[in-house]
C-alpha positions as CSV (number, residue, x, y, z in Angstrom):
1,M,113.0,149.5,135.7
2,S,109.3,150.4,135.2
3,D,108.2,146.8,135.9
4,T,110.1,146.9,139.1
5,L,108.5,150.2,140.1
6,Q,105.1,148.9,139.2
7,L,105.6,145.7,141.3
8,L,106.9,147.8,144.2
9,G,103.8,150.1,143.9
10,T,101.5,147.1,143.8
11,E,103.1,145.5,146.9
12,L,103.1,148.8,148.8
13,S,99.4,149.4,148.1
14,N,98.6,145.8,149.1
15,W,100.3,146.3,152.5
16,A,99.4,149.9,153.2
17,I,96.1,149.4,155.0
18,P,97.3,146.4,157.1
19,I,100.4,148.3,158.1
20,I,98.4,151.4,159.1
21,F,96.0,149.3,161.1
22,L,98.9,147.6,162.9
23,L,100.5,151.0,163.6
24,I,97.3,152.3,165.1
25,L,97.0,149.2,167.3
26,G,100.7,149.5,168.3
27,F,100.5,153.2,169.1
28,G,97.3,152.5,171.1
29,A,99.1,149.8,173.1
30,I,102.1,152.0,173.8
31,K,99.7,154.8,175.0
32,R,97.7,152.2,177.0
33,V,94.4,153.1,175.1
34,R,91.6,150.6,175.0
35,V,91.5,150.7,171.2
36,Y,88.4,148.5,170.7
37,E,86.3,150.4,173.2
38,V,87.4,153.8,171.7
39,F,86.5,152.4,168.2
40,V,83.1,151.3,169.4
41,D,82.4,154.7,171.0
42,G,83.5,156.4,167.8
43,A,81.2,154.2,165.7
44,K,78.2,155.0,168.0
45,E,78.9,158.7,167.6
46,G,79.2,158.3,163.8
47,F,75.8,156.5,163.8
48,T,74.2,159.3,165.8
49,T,75.6,161.9,163.4
50,A,74.4,159.9,160.4
51,V,70.9,159.8,161.9
52,K,71.0,163.6,162.5
53,I,72.0,164.4,158.9
54,I,69.4,162.2,157.1
55,P,66.7,165.0,157.0
56,Y,69.3,167.4,155.4
57,L,70.3,164.8,152.9
58,V,66.8,164.0,151.9
59,A,66.0,167.8,151.6
60,I,68.9,168.4,149.2
61,L,68.2,165.4,147.1
62,V,64.5,166.3,146.8
63,A,65.5,169.9,145.8
64,I,67.8,168.6,143.1
65,A,65.1,166.3,141.7
66,V,62.5,169.1,141.6
67,F,65.1,171.4,139.9
68,R,65.7,168.9,137.2
69,A,62.1,167.5,136.8
70,S,60.6,171.0,136.6
71,G,62.6,171.9,133.6
72,A,64.3,174.8,135.4
73,M,67.7,173.3,134.6
74,D,66.9,173.1,130.9
75,I,65.7,176.7,130.9
76,M,68.8,177.9,132.7
77,I,71.1,176.0,130.2
78,A,69.2,177.5,127.3
79,G,69.7,181.0,128.7
80,L,73.4,180.5,129.6
81,S,74.5,178.8,126.4
82,P,74.5,181.8,124.1
83,V,76.6,183.7,126.6
84,L,79.0,181.0,127.5
85,S,79.6,179.3,124.2
86,P,81.8,182.1,122.8
87,L,83.9,181.7,125.9
88,G,84.7,178.1,125.1
89,V,82.1,176.5,127.4
90,P,80.2,173.8,125.5
91,P,76.5,173.7,126.4
92,E,76.9,170.0,127.1
93,V,79.0,170.7,130.2
94,L,76.6,173.3,131.7
95,P,74.5,170.6,133.5
96,M,77.7,169.6,135.3
97,A,78.5,173.2,136.2
98,L,75.0,173.6,137.6
99,V,74.5,170.3,139.4
100,R,78.0,169.8,140.8
101,P,77.7,172.3,143.7
102,L,74.4,170.5,144.7
103,S,75.0,166.8,144.3
104,G,77.9,164.4,143.9
105,S,75.7,161.5,142.7
106,G,73.8,163.8,140.3
107,S,77.0,165.2,138.8
108,L,78.4,161.6,138.6
109,G,75.3,160.7,136.6
110,I,75.8,163.7,134.3
111,M,79.5,162.8,133.8
112,S,78.7,159.1,133.1
113,E,76.1,160.1,130.5
114,G,78.6,162.6,128.9
115,L,81.4,160.0,128.8
116,K,79.1,157.5,127.2
117,T,77.7,160.0,124.6
118,Y,80.9,161.9,123.7
119,G,83.7,159.5,124.8
120,P,86.2,159.8,127.6
121,D,88.9,161.3,125.3
122,S,86.7,164.0,123.8
123,L,86.9,167.6,124.8
124,I,83.6,167.4,126.6
125,G,84.6,164.1,128.3
126,N,87.8,165.7,129.5
127,M,86.0,168.9,130.7
128,L,83.4,166.9,132.6
129,S,86.0,164.8,134.3
130,T,88.1,167.8,135.2
131,M,85.1,169.7,136.5
132,M,84.2,166.6,138.6
133,G,87.6,166.5,140.2
134,S,88.2,170.3,140.6
135,T,84.9,171.3,142.3
136,E,83.0,170.3,145.4
137,T,79.4,169.6,146.3
138,T,79.2,172.9,148.1
139,F,75.5,173.0,149.1
140,Y,75.4,169.4,150.0
141,V,78.5,169.8,152.3
142,L,77.1,173.0,153.9
143,A,73.7,171.4,154.4
144,V,75.0,168.2,155.9
145,Y,77.9,169.5,158.0
146,F,76.4,172.7,159.2
147,G,73.0,171.1,159.6
148,S,74.3,168.2,161.7
149,V,75.8,170.6,164.2
150,A,73.0,173.1,164.1
151,V,75.0,176.0,162.6
152,R,72.6,178.7,161.5
153,R,74.9,181.5,160.4
154,T,77.5,180.2,157.9
155,R,79.0,183.6,157.5
156,H,81.6,183.5,154.7
157,A,81.5,179.7,154.1
158,L,79.0,179.8,151.2
159,P,80.5,182.7,149.2
160,A,84.1,181.3,149.7
161,A,83.0,177.8,148.6
162,L,81.2,179.1,145.6
163,M,84.2,181.2,144.6
164,G,86.3,178.0,144.8
165,D,83.8,176.1,142.7
166,L,83.8,178.9,140.1
167,A,87.6,178.9,140.0
168,G,87.6,175.2,139.5
169,L,85.0,175.4,136.7
170,V,86.8,178.3,134.9
171,T,90.1,176.6,135.2
172,A,88.8,173.3,134.0
173,V,87.3,174.9,130.9
174,F,90.5,177.0,130.2
175,I,92.9,174.1,130.7
176,C,90.8,171.6,128.8
177,N,90.5,174.0,125.8
178,L,94.2,174.7,126.0
179,V,95.3,171.1,126.2
180,F,92.5,169.1,124.4
181,G,90.7,171.8,122.3
């Protein structure tokens, strides 16, 4: 039975994108939409948006590099470790908690290093993976999306997003300690 389900899943995943593509073309034909022209217009708009967000992208990446290279991250981790270790937060996962709201690629690098060092099945490896999947690159998203459309007052977006990140981090630590600890 499981072999049949696995085969069915494989076949469905192989055909999913071509079927969706054909559905879009068919729906466009029914609605008499010039699909190719609309696609090209969307691609032009996407390229224009990409050009607009490059300065914001460069700024956030430079800020992260300066934060790490200056030693500020190491100082912050050293200050937070004595407080968070009794709460079940290993010092090895603190870089992920600090970098994840800033950079997806930086946090991916931290997770990769942690998985190589401690192993994917270790408590730290599981915590890093869970943190990666349960939080967002908040500052990156705000800088890129709000910057690309020239939003200056983000109102409650930053506090709400940071609360979501904090909830994801706390839950990741709690669940991983409960299940793997």
